C-alpha positions in Angstrom: -2.0 -8.1 -28.9 -4.9 -9.5 -26.9 -4.7 -11.3 -23.5 -7.3 -12.9 -21.4 -7.7 -11.6 -17.8 -6.5 -14.4 -15.5 -9.6 -13.9 -13.3 -11.6 -15.6 -16.0 -10.0 -18.8 -15.0 -9.6 -17.8 -11.3 -13.3 -17.5 -10.4 -14.0 -21.2 -10.7 -10.9 -21.9 -8.6 -12.1 -19.4 -6.0 -15.4 -21.2 -5.5 -13.6 -24.6 -5.4 -11.1 -23.5 -2.8 -13.8 -21.8 -0.7 -15.7 -25.1 -0.8 -12.6 -27.0 0.2 -11.7 -24.8 3.1 -15.3 -24.7 4.3 -15.5 -28.5 4.2 -12.2 -28.9 6.0 -13.1 -26.4 8.7 -16.4 -28.0 9.4 -14.9 -31.5 9.7 -12.0 -30.4 11.8 -11.7 -28.5 15.1 -12.4 -25.1 13.5 -16.1 -25.2 12.9 -16.6 -21.5 13.6 -14.3 -20.4 10.8 -17.4 -20.0 8.5 -20.8 -18.7 9.4 -23.5 -19.6 6.9 -25.2 -16.2 6.8 -21.9 -14.4 6.6 -20.7 -16.6 3.8 -23.9 -16.0 1.9 -23.4 -12.3 2.2 -19.8 -12.5 1.1 -20.6 -14.6 -1.9 -23.5 -12.4 -2.9 -21.3 -9.3 -2.7 -18.7 -11.1 -4.7 -21.2 -12.0 -7.5 -22.5 -8.5 -7.5 -19.0 -7.1 -7.7 -18.2 -9.4 -10.6 -21.3 -8.2 -12.5 -20.6 -4.5 -11.8 -16.9 -5.0 -12.5 -17.6 -6.6 -15.9 -19.7 -3.6 -16.9 -17.6 -0.9 -15.4 -14.2 -2.3 -16.3 -15.1 -2.5 -19.9 -16.1 1.2 -19.9 -13.1 2.0 -17.7 -10.7 0.3 -20.2 -12.2 2.2 -23.1 -12.5 5.6 -21.5 -9.5 5.6 -19.1 -6.7 3.1 -20.0 -7.2 3.0 -23.7 -7.8 6.7 -24.2 -4.9 7.6 -22.0 -2.6 5.1 -23.8 -3.5 6.5 -27.2 -3.2 10.1 -26.0 0.2 9.7 -24.4 1.5 7.1 -26.9 0.4 8.1 -30.4 1.5 6.3 -33.5 4.5 8.0 -35.1 5.6 6.6 -38.5 3.9 3.4 -37.6 5.5 3.1 -34.2 3.9 3.7 -30.8 5.9 6.6 -29.3 5.5 8.1 -25.9 5.1 11.9 -25.9 8.4 12.0 -23.9 10.2 10.8 -27.1 10.9 7.1 -26.4 9.3 4.1 -28.1 6.4 2.7 -26.0 7.0 -0.6 -24.3 6.4 -4.0 -26.0 5.9 -7.5 -24.6 9.4 -8.6 -23.6 9.6 -10.8 -20.5 11.4 -8.1 -18.5 8.7 -5.5 -19.5 6.1 -7.8 -17.9 8.2 -7.9 -14.7 8.5 -4.1 -14.6 4.8 -3.7 -15.2 4.0 -6.1 -12.4 6.2 -4.1 -10.0 4.6 -0.9 -11.1 1.1 -2.5 -10.7 2.1 -3.6 -7.1 3.3 0.0 -6.3 0.0 1.4 -7.6 -1.9 -1.2 -5.7 -0.1 -0.2 -2.4 -1.2 3.4 -2.7 -4.7 2.5 -3.9 -5.1 0.2 -1.0 -3.5 2.5 1.5 -5.7 5.5 0.5 -8.8 3.3 0.9 -7.9 3.2 4.6 -6.8 6.8 4.9 -9.6 8.7 3.1 -13.0 8.1 4.7 -15.0 8.4 1.5 -12.9 5.7 -0.1 -13.0 3.7 3.1 -16.8 3.7 2.8 -16.4 1.6 -0.3 -13.6 -0.5 0.9 -15.0 -1.2 4.4 -17.3 -3.8 2.7 -14.3 -6.1 2.4 -13.3 -5.7 6.0 -16.8 -5.8 7.5 -16.9 -9.6 8.3 -15.5 -10.7 11.7 -14.4 -13.9 10.0 -11.1 -14.4 8.1 -11.4 -17.1 5.4 -11.5 -17.5 1.7 -15.1 -16.5 1.6 -14.1 -13.1 3.0 -11.7 -12.8 0.0 -14.7 -12.4 -2.4 -16.5 -10.0 -0.1 -15.8 -7.0 -2.3 -17.5 -3.6 -2.5 -19.2 -2.5 -5.7 -18.0 1.1 -5.8 -14.2 0.9 -5.6 -14.1 0.0 -9.3 -15.3 3.5 -10.2 -12.1 5.2 -8.9 -9.6 2.3 -9.0 -8.5 3.0 -12.6 -7.3 6.5 -11.5 -4.6 5.0 -9.4 -3.3 2.9 -12.3 -3.7 5.1 -15.4 -0.2 6.6 -15.1 1.2 3.1 -16.0 -0.3 3.2 -19.5 0.4 6.9 -19.8 4.2 6.1 -19.6 3.9 3.5 -22.3 2.7 0.1 -21.0 -0.1 -1.5 -23.1 -3.5 -1.4 -21.4 -4.0 -5.2 -21.9 -0.7 -5.9 -20.2 -1.8 -3.8 -17.2 -5.1 -5.7 -17.1 -3.4 -9.0 -16.9 -1.1 -7.7 -14.1 -4.2 -6.6 -12.2 -5.7 -10.0 -12.6 -2.5 -11.7 -11.3 -2.5 -9.4 -8.3 -6.1 -10.3 -7.6 -5.3 -14.0 -7.7 -2.6 -13.6 -5.2 -4.8 -11.4 -2.9 -7.5 -14.0 -2.9 -5.4 -16.9 -1.6 -4.0 -14.7 1.2 -7.3 -14.9 3.1 -6.7 -18.2 4.9 -5.3 -19.1 8.3 -4.3 -22.5 7.2 -1.1 -21.3 5.5 1.5 -20.5 8.2 4.8 -18.7 8.1 6.5 -19.0 4.7 10.1 -18.5 5.9 12.3 -16.7 3.6 9.4 -15.4 1.5 8.2 -13.4 4.5 11.1 -11.0 4.0 9.7 -9.6 0.7 6.3 -11.1 -0.1 3.0 -10.1 1.3 1.9 -13.4 3.0 -1.0 -15.0 4.7 0.2 -14.0 8.2 0.7 -10.4 7.2 -2.8 -10.3 5.7 -4.3 -11.5 9.0 -2.7 -8.4 10.5 -4.3 -6.3 7.8 -7.8 -7.6 8.5 -7.4 -7.2 12.3 -9.2 -4.5 14.3 -6.7 -4.7 17.1 -5.4 -1.1 17.5 -1.7 -2.2 17.1 -2.6 -3.9 13.7 -5.0 -1.4 12.1 -3.9 0.3 8.8 -1.0 -2.0 8.3 0.2 -4.3 5.5 -1.4 -2.7 2.4 0.8 -4.4 -0.1 -0.3 -6.6 -3.0 2.1 -9.5 -3.6 5.2 -7.7 -2.1 5.6 -6.2 1.4 8.6 -3.9 0.4 6.4 -0.8 0.0 4.9 -1.3 3.4 8.5 -1.6 4.8 9.7 1.5 2.9 6.7 3.7 3.8 6.3 2.6 7.4 3.1 0.5 7.3 4.6 -3.0 7.7 3.7 -5.0 10.8 4.6 -8.6 11.6 2.1 -11.0 13.1 2.6 -11.5 16.8 1.4 -15.0 17.9 0.8 -13.7 21.4 -1.8 -11.3 20.2 -5.4 -12.6 20.1 -6.6 -11.3 16.8 -10.1 -9.8 16.4 -11.2 -9.5 12.8 -13.5 -7.0 11.3 -14.0 -3.2 11.8 -14.7 -1.0 14.8 -18.0 0.2 13.3 -19.6 -2.9 11.7 -22.8 -2.9 9.7 -24.4 -5.4 12.1 -26.3 -6.9 9.2 -26.1 -9.7 6.7 -28.1 -7.6 4.2 -25.8 -6.8 1.3 -27.2 -3.4 0.7 -26.8 -2.4 4.3 -23.2 -3.7 4.1 -22.6 -1.7 0.9 -24.0 1.6 2.2 -23.7 1.8 6.0 -20.5 3.8 6.1 -21.9 6.4 3.6 -24.8 6.9 6.0 -22.4 7.3 8.9 -20.5 9.9 6.9 -23.7 11.8 6.2 -24.8 11.7 9.8 -21.4 13.0 11.0 -21.4 15.8 8.4 -24.6 17.1 9.9 -23.0 17.3 13.3 -21.2 20.5 12.4 -22.2 23.6 10.4 -18.6 24.3 9.5 -17.9 23.4 5.9 -14.3 22.6 6.7 -15.5 20.0 9.3 -17.9 18.6 6.8 -15.1 18.1 4.3 -12.9 16.4 6.9 -15.7 14.0 7.8 -15.9 12.9 4.2 -12.3 13.1 3.1 -10.3 13.1 6.3 -9.1 9.8 7.9 -11.7 7.5 9.4 -12.4 8.4 13.0 -11.7 12.1 12.6 -14.1 14.3 14.5 -14.3 18.1 15.0 -15.0 17.7 18.8 -12.7 14.8 19.6 -15.7 12.5 20.3 -14.0 9.9 18.0 -10.4 9.5 17.1 -8.3 8.3 14.2 -6.0 5.3 14.5 -3.0 7.6 14.8 -4.7 9.7 17.5 -5.6 6.6 19.5 -2.0 5.2 19.3 -0.6 8.6 20.3 -3.0 8.8 23.3 -2.1 5.2 24.4 1.6 6.0 24.2 1.1 9.2 26.3 -0.8 7.2 28.9 1.9 4.5 29.0 4.6 7.2 29.5 2.5 8.9 32.2 1.9 5.6 34.1 
């Protein structure tokens, strides 16, 4: 059974909503919400990501999802059967719901590791590199995450969910993620208890130390709550968006590569191969000499200073 990725219809809506928010912000009292050069960089990165994604996703589907599905769910007497012995899943409505939940679980860990592993962060930092939070930022996507993203999801097709079903679920997730990038939608009341909402995503894009590495969920916040990464927006906190080591450039190629250059420079600071490994695959901020600190180390140090005061 063939399905169309929802993003095919979503892209025109993205552009229309960006134009709407941009127009509203410029005609209201929030004229600084968008900066023209920053928006141009974001849109250019989004277009490039769409082109790269169209090419790589096709290959990824063939070489990763489809091959894994066929390998772990071979045809037995004309029926798709998982190697564990049960019939592979079909297209019943409840199967779609389960697939969406598994997709959201995979997204949580994919997104969280993008913040915990520096080499992955070097690809994901592109999305966080703007100090603006708007729908334009939503399309500010890195071009390299697509090369490893399928690895976080392939287990879903391995256990019997059709690849095309997973692709549709990925598209729905992306649609929800896009519209989270606006400050014009306030608290959603009851939905805040289990959904990943606009206020929670503001927290995620903040570089305030109390907010960093929080709220990694897709359309649900339950996994953040379960695994200790959930944080509610505090209206008394003056949010600063962006990253602590910004590219300081509107050039998209600088934005795409600046953190890889930083990793290389840090690796050369130590001759120890263990240190070199940690600079590439340890958490962002890790250093062999304590000259820079991870988010956890900073929070621990702040707590110790508060207790000593």
